[in-house]
MDTraj code that builds the backbone (N, CA, C; nanometers):
import mdtraj as md
import numpy as np

residues = "MET LYS TYR GLU GLU LEU THR HIS LYS ILE ILE GLY CYS ALA TYR LYS VAL TYR ASN GLU LEU GLY PHE GLY PHE LEU GLU SER VAL TYR LYS LYS ALA MET ILE ILE GLU LEU THR LYS ASN LYS LEU ASN VAL GLU ASP GLU LYS PRO LEU GLN VAL TYR TYR ASP ASN GLN ILE VAL GLY GLU PHE LEU VAL ASP LEU PHE VAL GLU ASP THR VAL VAL VAL GLU LEU LYS SER VAL GLN ASN VAL ALA GLN ASN HIS GLU VAL GLN LEU VAL ASN TYR LEU ASN GLY LEU ARG LYS ASP ILE GLY LEU LEU ILE ASN PHE GLY PRO SER GLY VAL ASP VAL LYS ARG LYS TYR ARG GLY VAL LYS ASN THR GLU".split()
xyz = np.array([
    [2.3872, 0.8464, -1.9193],
    [2.4136, 0.7180, -1.9817],
    [2.2921, 0.6272, -1.9606],
    [2.2467, 0.5614, -2.0648],
    [2.1323, 0.4723, -2.0575],
    [2.1680, 0.3444, -1.9824],
    [2.0641, 0.2797, -1.9256],
    [2.0856, 0.1548, -1.8531],
    [2.1601, 0.0525, -1.9369],
    [2.1163, 0.0355, -2.0610],
    [2.1759, -0.0671, -2.1463],
    [2.3249, -0.0414, -2.1674],
    [2.3595, 0.0821, -2.1961],
    [2.4997, 0.1186, -2.2180],
    [2.5808, 0.1002, -2.0899],
    [2.5250, 0.1421, -1.9785],
    [2.5949, 0.1317, -1.8506],
    [2.6151, -0.0146, -1.8111],
    [2.5100, -0.0950, -1.8210],
    [2.5255, -0.2355, -1.7834],
    [2.6202, -0.3078, -1.8787],
    [2.6200, -0.2686, -2.0051],
    [2.7133, -0.3272, -2.1024],
    [2.8586, -0.2997, -2.0600],
    [2.8860, -0.1773, -2.0151],
    [3.0224, -0.1426, -1.9695],
    [3.0606, -0.2237, -1.8456],
    [2.9673, -0.2358, -1.7519],
    [2.9949, -0.3119, -1.6289],
    [3.0234, -0.4573, -1.6626],
    [2.9425, -0.5152, -1.7493],
    [2.9607, -0.6553, -1.7894],
    [3.0950, -0.6725, -1.8603],
    [3.1321, -0.5771, -1.9438],
    [3.2618, -0.5815, -2.0106],
    [3.3761, -0.5836, -1.9097],
    [3.3626, -0.5062, -1.8037],
    [3.4647, -0.5056, -1.6981],
    [3.4720, -0.6420, -1.6300],
    [3.3563, -0.7050, -1.6084],
    [3.3542, -0.8376, -1.5451],
    [3.4277, -0.9396, -1.6314],
    [3.4069, -0.9345, -1.7621],
    [3.4778, -1.0271, -1.8514],
    [3.6285, -1.0009, -1.8496],
    [3.6673, -0.8760, -1.8445],
    [3.8102, -0.8417, -1.8382],
    [3.8722, -0.8995, -1.7109],
    [3.8031, -0.8823, -1.5985],
    [3.8514, -0.9356, -1.4706],
    [3.8619, -1.0879, -1.4776],
    [3.7574, -1.1526, -1.5305],
    [3.7589, -1.2986, -1.5377],
    [3.8697, -1.3494, -1.6295],
    [3.8882, -1.2822, -1.7412],
    [3.9936, -1.3238, -1.8348],
    [4.1310, -1.3152, -1.7707],
    [4.1485, -1.2224, -1.6803],
    [4.2766, -1.2058, -1.6108],
    [4.2913, -1.3039, -1.4939],
    [4.1842, -1.3195, -1.4147],
    [4.1943, -1.3975, -1.2912],
    [4.1458, -1.5420, -1.3036],
    [4.0508, -1.5667, -1.3931],
    [3.9925, -1.7005, -1.4012],
    [3.9028, -1.7288, -1.2814],
    [3.8730, -1.8558, -1.2599],
    [3.7831, -1.8991, -1.1524],
    [3.8632, -1.9477, -1.0321],
    [3.8040, -1.9336, -0.9137],
    [3.8613, -1.9967, -0.7959],
    [3.8980, -1.9031, -0.6827],
    [3.8804, -1.7736, -0.7022],
    [3.9112, -1.6792, -0.5943],
    [3.7860, -1.6485, -0.5133],
    [3.8080, -1.5923, -0.3960],
    [3.6966, -1.5469, -0.3138],
    [3.6284, -1.4276, -0.3807],
    [3.5027, -1.4081, -0.3461],
    [3.4261, -1.2948, -0.3993],
    [3.4977, -1.1623, -0.3746],
    [3.5629, -1.1488, -0.2600],
    [3.6305, -1.0227, -0.2253],
    [3.7421, -0.9877, -0.3236],
    [3.8092, -1.0888, -0.3778],
    [3.9147, -1.0657, -0.4771],
    [3.8539, -1.0095, -0.6051],
    [3.7455, -1.0712, -0.6495],
    [3.6785, -1.0225, -0.7707],
    [3.6236, -0.8820, -0.7504],
    [3.5741, -0.8552, -0.6314],
    [3.5190, -0.7222, -0.6035],
    [3.6275, -0.6163, -0.6141],
    [3.7424, -0.6418, -0.5548],
    [3.8531, -0.5454, -0.5623],
    [3.8992, -0.5262, -0.7068],
    [3.9054, -0.6354, -0.7814],
    [3.9454, -0.6257, -0.9221],
    [3.8409, -0.5493, -1.0031],
    [3.7135, -0.5721, -0.9736],
    [3.6064, -0.4993, -1.0430],
    [3.6147, -0.3506, -1.0154],
    [3.6435, -0.3130, -0.8931],
    [3.6564, -0.1712, -0.8588],
    [3.7675, -0.1076, -0.9412],
    [3.8795, -0.1778, -0.9523],
    [3.9923, -0.1267, -1.0323],
    [3.9494, -0.1108, -1.1773],
    [3.8851, -0.2126, -1.2318],
    [3.8477, -0.2108, -1.3735],
    [3.7394, -0.1066, -1.4022],
    [3.6401, -0.0966, -1.3161],
    [3.5349, 0.0034, -1.3346],
    [3.5920, 0.1446, -1.3288],
    [3.6826, 0.1666, -1.2353],
    [3.7461, 0.2977, -1.2215],
    [3.8300, 0.3302, -1.3450],
    [3.9034, 0.2314, -1.3963],
    [3.9813, 0.2513, -1.5199],
    [3.8916, 0.2909, -1.6363],
    [3.7671, 0.2436, -1.6334],
    [3.6708, 0.2742, -1.7385],
    [3.5885, 0.3992, -1.7073],
    [3.6392, 0.4779, -1.6132],
    [3.5798, 0.6069, -1.5777],
    [3.4355, 0.5968, -1.5293],
    [3.4068, 0.4876, -1.4575],
    [3.2758, 0.4716, -1.3964],
    [3.2882, 0.4969, -1.2468],
    [3.1934, 0.5704, -1.1933],
    [3.1898, 0.5959, -1.0499],
    [3.1370, 0.4706, -0.9804],
    [3.2172, 0.4146, -0.8912],
    [3.1780, 0.2920, -0.8222],
    [3.1979, 0.3101, -0.6729],
    [3.0984, 0.2624, -0.5975],
    [3.1071, 0.2655, -0.4518],
    [3.1013, 0.1225, -0.4015],
    [3.1927, 0.0896, -0.3117],
    [3.2073, -0.0431, -0.2537],
    [3.1315, -0.0489, -0.1223],
    [3.0540, -0.1571, -0.1025],
    [2.9780, -0.1754, 0.0214],
    [2.8942, -0.0513, 0.0527],
    [2.8280, -0.0010, -0.0491],
    [2.7464, 0.1196, -0.0382],
    [2.6237, 0.0909, 0.0486],
    [2.6067, 0.1677, 0.1578],
    [2.4856, 0.1498, 0.2376],
    [2.3671, 0.2191, 0.1696],
    [2.2627, 0.1429, 0.1466],
    [2.1403, 0.1968, 0.0886],
    [2.0242, 0.1643, 0.1815],
    [1.9292, 0.2535, 0.1871],
    [1.8160, 0.2359, 0.2769],
    [1.7061, 0.1528, 0.2121],
    [1.6476, 0.0652, 0.2937],
    [1.5384, -0.0210, 0.2496],
    [1.4080, 0.0426, 0.2958],
    [1.3118, 0.0493, 0.2022],
    [1.1837, 0.1124, 0.2306],
    [1.0703, 0.0115, 0.2337],
    [0.9753, 0.0401, 0.3204],
    [0.8484, -0.0309, 0.3241],
    [0.7413, 0.0727, 0.3538],
    [0.6400, 0.0797, 0.2704],
    [0.5306, 0.1741, 0.2903],
    [0.5823, 0.3170, 0.3083],
    [0.6787, 0.3520, 0.2214],
    [0.7407, 0.4853, 0.2219],
    [0.8144, 0.5195, 0.3510],
    [0.8511, 0.4185, 0.4260],
    [0.9273, 0.4410, 0.5488],
    [1.0540, 0.3563, 0.5448],
    [1.1606, 0.4115, 0.6004],
    [1.2869, 0.3375, 0.6071],
    [1.2745, 0.2300, 0.7135],
    [1.3000, 0.1064, 0.6735],
    [1.2894, -0.0056, 0.7671],
    [1.4233, -0.0770, 0.7873],
    [1.5253, -0.0296, 0.7193],
    [1.6553, -0.0926, 0.7358],
    [1.7558, -0.0359, 0.6390],
    [1.8754, -0.0909, 0.6499],
    [1.9831, -0.0493, 0.5614],
    [2.0522, -0.1743, 0.5113],
    [2.0983, -0.1687, 0.3896],
    [2.1614, -0.2838, 0.3274],
    [2.2885, -0.2375, 0.2586],
    [2.3929, -0.3167, 0.2664],
    [2.5177, -0.2855, 0.1967],
    [2.5220, -0.3644, 0.0665],
    [2.5259, -0.2933, -0.0456],
    [2.5376, -0.3614, -0.1748],
    [2.6852, -0.3795, -0.2067],
    [2.7180, -0.4874, -0.2782],
    [2.8575, -0.5136, -0.3132],
    [2.9179, -0.3941, -0.3858],
    [2.8542, -0.3555, -0.4960],
    [2.9002, -0.2403, -0.5738],
    [2.7792, -0.1596, -0.6173],
    [2.7941, -0.0288, -0.6180],
    [2.6893, 0.0606, -0.6667],
    [2.7553, 0.1499, -0.7701],
    [2.7139, 0.1365, -0.8956],
    [2.7825, 0.2005, -1.0075],
    [2.6999, 0.3174, -1.0612],
    [2.7662, 0.4320, -1.0723],
    [2.7064, 0.5528, -1.1291],
    [2.5758, 0.5923, -1.0600],
    [2.5672, 0.5662, -0.9299],
    [2.4464, 0.5980, -0.8529],
    [2.3212, 0.5394, -0.9167],
    [2.3366, 0.4282, -0.9880],
    [2.2251, 0.3735, -1.0651],
    [2.2108, 0.2227, -1.0535],
    [2.3208, 0.1493, -1.0753],
    [2.3138, 0.0031, -1.0881],
    [2.3670, -0.0655, -0.9619],
    [2.2824, -0.1510, -0.9041],
    [2.3220, -0.2357, -0.7925],
    [2.3897, -0.3587, -0.8521],
    [2.5128, -0.3863, -0.8090],
    [2.5860, -0.5023, -0.8598],
    [2.6144, -0.5962, -0.7427],
    [2.5638, -0.7174, -0.7549],
    [2.5909, -0.8217, -0.6570],
    [2.6849, -0.9216, -0.7222],
    [2.7930, -0.9517, -0.6540],
    [2.8946, -1.0427, -0.7070],
    [2.8888, -1.1763, -0.6358],
    [2.9150, -1.2808, -0.7102],
    [2.9235, -1.4166, -0.6560],
    [3.0449, -1.4852, -0.7167],
    [3.0942, -1.5857, -0.6462],
    [3.1978, -1.6740, -0.6979],
    [3.1602, -1.8150, -0.6534],
    [3.0603, -1.8690, -0.7242],
    [3.0045, -1.9995, -0.6884],
    [2.9987, -2.0887, -0.8126],
    [2.9780, -2.2175, -0.7891],
    [2.9680, -2.3119, -0.9008],
    [2.8534, -2.2749, -0.9943],
    [2.7370, -2.2493, -0.9363],
    [2.6176, -2.2155, -1.0135],
    [2.5365, -2.1114, -0.9382],
    [2.4816, -2.0154, -1.0117],
    [2.3918, -1.9172, -0.9516],
    [2.2590, -1.9870, -0.9245],
    [2.2093, -1.9712, -0.8036],
    [2.0818, -2.0324, -0.7662],
    [1.9681, -1.9325, -0.7869],
    [1.8489, -1.9854, -0.8011],
    [1.7304, -1.9012, -0.8184],
    [1.7170, -1.8023, -0.7028],
    [1.7517, -1.8457, -0.5813],
    [1.7376, -1.7558, -0.4661],
    [1.8318, -1.6354, -0.4757],
    [1.9467, -1.6478, -0.5433],
    [2.0343, -1.5324, -0.5650],
    [1.9642, -1.4285, -0.6513],
    [1.8955, -1.4757, -0.7546],
    [1.8253, -1.3858, -0.8461],
    [1.7076, -1.3183, -0.7763],
    [1.6295, -1.3962, -0.7026],
    [1.5153, -1.3413, -0.6297],
    [1.5634, -1.2406, -0.5260],
    [1.6734, -1.2722, -0.4602],
    [1.7299, -1.1820, -0.3602],
    [1.7649, -1.0467, -0.4215],
    [1.8255, -1.0465, -0.5397],
    [1.8606, -0.9210, -0.6051],
    [1.7361, -0.8400, -0.6387],
    [1.6324, -0.9053, -0.6898],
    [1.5080, -0.8334, -0.7201],
    [1.4481, -0.7762, -0.5915],
    [1.4527, -0.8530, -0.4828],
    [1.4024, -0.8028, -0.3547],
    [1.4825, -0.6811, -0.3089],
    [1.6132, -0.6848, -0.3270],
    [1.6964, -0.5695, -0.2932],
    [1.6547, -0.4475, -0.3741],
    [1.6358, -0.4671, -0.5045],
    [1.5961, -0.3557, -0.5906],
    [1.4634, -0.2967, -0.5450],
    [1.3683, -0.3826, -0.5130],
    [1.2383, -0.3345, -0.4663],
    [1.2508, -0.2586, -0.3348],
    [1.3212, -0.3168, -0.2394],
    [1.3359, -0.2531, -0.1086],
    [1.4183, -0.1260, -0.1134],
    [1.5191, -0.1233, -0.2007],
    [1.6079, -0.0070, -0.2114],
    [1.5547, 0.0990, -0.3075],
    [1.4488, 0.0645, -0.3807],
    [1.3903, 0.1538, -0.4811],
    [1.4901, 0.1905, -0.5900],
    [1.5630, 0.0915, -0.6338],
    [1.6554, 0.1072, -0.7460],
    [1.5993, 0.0267, -0.8623],
    [1.6173, 0.0758, -0.9840],
    [1.5503, 0.0161, -1.0986],
    [1.6216, -0.1025, -1.1612],
    [1.7547, -0.1066, -1.1512],
    [1.8270, -0.2115, -1.2243],
    [1.9432, -0.2660, -1.1420],
    [1.9642, -0.3962, -1.1580],
    [2.0745, -0.4611, -1.0893],
    [2.1357, -0.5695, -1.1752],
    [2.2593, -0.5993, -1.1444],
    [2.3300, -0.7078, -1.2118],
    [2.3772, -0.8082, -1.1073],
    [2.3521, -0.9331, -1.1336],
    [2.4070, -1.0422, -1.0547],
    [2.5170, -1.1023, -1.1411],
    [2.6401, -1.0886, -1.0965],
    [2.7550, -1.1352, -1.1743],
    [2.8249, -1.2465, -1.0971],
    [2.8313, -1.3634, -1.1600],
    [2.8994, -1.4769, -1.0994],
    [3.0263, -1.5072, -1.1772],
    [3.1370, -1.5134, -1.1039],
    [3.2648, -1.5548, -1.1617],
    [3.2751, -1.7051, -1.1376],
    [3.2159, -1.7832, -1.2290],
    [3.2032, -1.9271, -1.2108],
    [3.3076, -2.0067, -1.2857],
    [3.3030, -2.1403, -1.2709],
    [3.4037, -2.2266, -1.3326],
    [3.3997, -2.2260, -1.4851],
    [3.2829, -2.1959, -1.5436],
    [3.2746, -2.1971, -1.6903],
    [3.2730, -2.0559, -1.7488],
    [3.3031, -1.9553, -1.6651],
    [3.3090, -1.8176, -1.7139],
    [3.2211, -1.7242, -1.6343],
    [3.1994, -1.6077, -1.6911],
    [3.1173, -1.5060, -1.6266],
    [2.9714, -1.5333, -1.6603],
    [2.8895, -1.5372, -1.5580],
    [2.7459, -1.5550, -1.5755],
    [2.6793, -1.4279, -1.5238],
    [2.6005, -1.3622, -1.6088],
    [2.5384, -1.2350, -1.5734],
    [2.3876, -1.2465, -1.5821],
    [2.3217, -1.2008, -1.4785],
    [2.1761, -1.1910, -1.4781],
    [2.1415, -1.0436, -1.4574],
    [2.0668, -0.9871, -1.5512],
    [2.0219, -0.8476, -1.5412],
    [1.8807, -0.8513, -1.4838],
    [1.8587, -0.7792, -1.3753],
    [1.7295, -0.7798, -1.3074],
    [1.6757, -0.6380, -1.2947],
    [1.5425, -0.6295, -1.2944],
    [1.4745, -0.5007, -1.2859],
    [1.3800, -0.4997, -1.1667],
    [1.3594, -0.3832, -1.1112],
    [1.2719, -0.3692, -0.9956],
    [1.1305, -0.4133, -1.0317],
    [1.0719, -0.4929, -0.9434],
    [0.9340, -0.5331, -0.9603],
    [0.9119, -0.6491, -1.0550],
    [1.0182, -0.6959, -1.1195],
    [1.0041, -0.8037, -1.2167],
    [1.0939, -0.9190, -1.1746],
    [1.0340, -1.0294, -1.1402],
    [1.1127, -1.1464, -1.0991],
    [1.1404, -1.2322, -1.2223],
    [1.2131, -1.1720, -1.3174],
    [1.2428, -1.2434, -1.4420],
    [1.3676, -1.3281, -1.4268],
    [1.3833, -1.4242, -1.5148],
    [1.5073, -1.5021, -1.5174],
    [1.5621, -1.4939, -1.6578],
    [1.6896, -1.4651, -1.6654],
    [1.7574, -1.4585, -1.7955],
    [1.8530, -1.5729, -1.8070],
])
top = md.Topology()
chain = top.add_chain()
for i, resn in enumerate(residues, 1):
    res = top.add_residue(resn, chain, resSeq=i)
    for name in ("N", "CA", "C"):
        top.add_atom(name, md.element.get_by_symbol(name[0]), res)
traj = md.Trajectory(xyz[None], top)
């Protein structure tokens, strides 16, 4: 499955969860709901997946990602008023350190689902 198709499915699940739950729950509630929805959509999802962080081709630590989908996409979930720039930079740093190519920052905010798609090595803002 291509990145675009996979991230589209994940984002669709986030909208389904938000449409059902709305805003105001803790991140952990959205995470559990996302796991249910991703699984219903036949996507392999791992919760609090430990991934190794590399520096100079050496393991320097381990990090737990909120969700890891199809052994490909790092998904970080938030339930805040507004996503801050540091959340986006943090996800890109995770991708670089974990050597993963793509990540999604999904915020279940007061005005709906806010999604930022990030790529390794690129500190872009969408």
